[in-house]
C-alpha positions in Angstrom: -124.7 -19.4 119.2 -124.5 -20.9 122.7 -124.2 -24.4 121.1 -121.0 -22.9 119.2 -119.2 -21.9 122.4 -119.7 -25.1 123.9 -118.6 -26.9 120.7 -115.4 -25.0 120.2 -114.8 -24.0 123.6 -114.3 -20.7 122.9 -115.7 -18.9 126.1 -117.8 -20.6 128.8 -121.6 -20.4 128.7 -122.0 -18.8 132.0 -119.8 -15.8 130.4 -121.9 -16.0 127.0 -125.2 -15.8 128.8 -124.1 -13.4 131.8 -121.2 -11.0 131.3 -120.2 -11.0 127.3 -121.3 -8.1 125.7 -122.8 -7.7 122.2 -119.8 -6.1 120.6 -117.5 -9.5 121.6 -119.7 -11.0 119.4 -118.1 -10.2 116.0 -114.6 -11.0 117.6 -115.7 -14.1 118.7 -117.0 -15.4 115.5 -113.9 -13.8 113.5 -111.7 -15.9 115.9 -113.6 -19.1 116.3 -111.5 -21.0 113.7 -108.2 -20.4 115.7 -109.8 -22.8 118.5 -109.9 -25.7 116.2 -106.9 -24.9 114.2 -104.7 -27.5 115.9 -107.3 -30.0 114.7 -107.6 -29.1 111.4 -103.8 -29.3 111.1 -104.0 -32.8 112.4 -106.6 -33.9 109.8 -104.5 -32.3 107.2 -101.3 -34.4 108.3 -102.9 -37.5 108.3 -104.5 -36.9 104.6 -100.9 -35.7 103.4 -99.4 -38.8 105.0 -101.7 -40.7 103.2 -101.7 -39.1 99.9 -97.9 -38.8 99.6 -97.4 -42.5 100.6 -99.6 -43.2 97.3 -98.2 -40.6 95.0 -95.0 -40.5 93.1 -94.8 -36.8 93.0 -93.7 -34.8 95.9 -96.6 -32.7 97.7 -96.8 -30.4 100.1 -99.6 -30.7 102.7 -101.3 -27.4 101.6 -101.7 -29.4 98.3 -103.9 -32.1 100.0 -105.9 -29.7 101.9 -106.1 -25.8 101.8 -107.4 -24.2 104.8 -108.1 -20.3 105.3 -104.8 -19.5 107.1 -102.5 -21.1 104.5 -102.5 -17.4 102.9 -102.2 -15.2 105.8 -99.3 -13.0 105.2 -98.3 -10.6 108.1 -100.4 -7.9 108.1 -99.3 -4.4 108.5 -99.7 -2.8 111.7 -102.2 -0.1 111.8 -101.5 3.2 113.5 -102.9 3.5 116.9 -104.7 6.6 117.8 -103.3 6.8 121.4 -106.2 9.5 122.4 -108.9 7.3 121.4 -107.3 4.4 123.1 -107.2 6.2 126.4 -110.6 7.4 126.1 -111.7 3.8 125.8 -109.7 2.9 128.6 -111.2 5.7 130.9 -114.8 4.6 129.6 -114.0 0.9 130.6 -112.8 2.1 134.2 -116.4 4.0 134.5 -118.3 1.0 133.2 -116.5 -1.4 136.1 -117.0 0.7 139.1 
């Protein structure tokens, strides 16, 4: 896992080894693709340009290479339980003392 942190430059190795809490790992893994999104978009644009030049029909970049975030739609906001949020904030303050 530490190697993923170095390769994807998501968090520093020092933070990962010394500070990071176990619950943060799922969040890290779920959002790791966002750290390399621009690299994938650049690769797709290059592939699209090469393919479009050699094709007679009009293509879209998503026709050439589909990426996981292409089908993302705006997710509905979930109702936030403010009492639970306040309890978590109070707990965090206690932990930081």
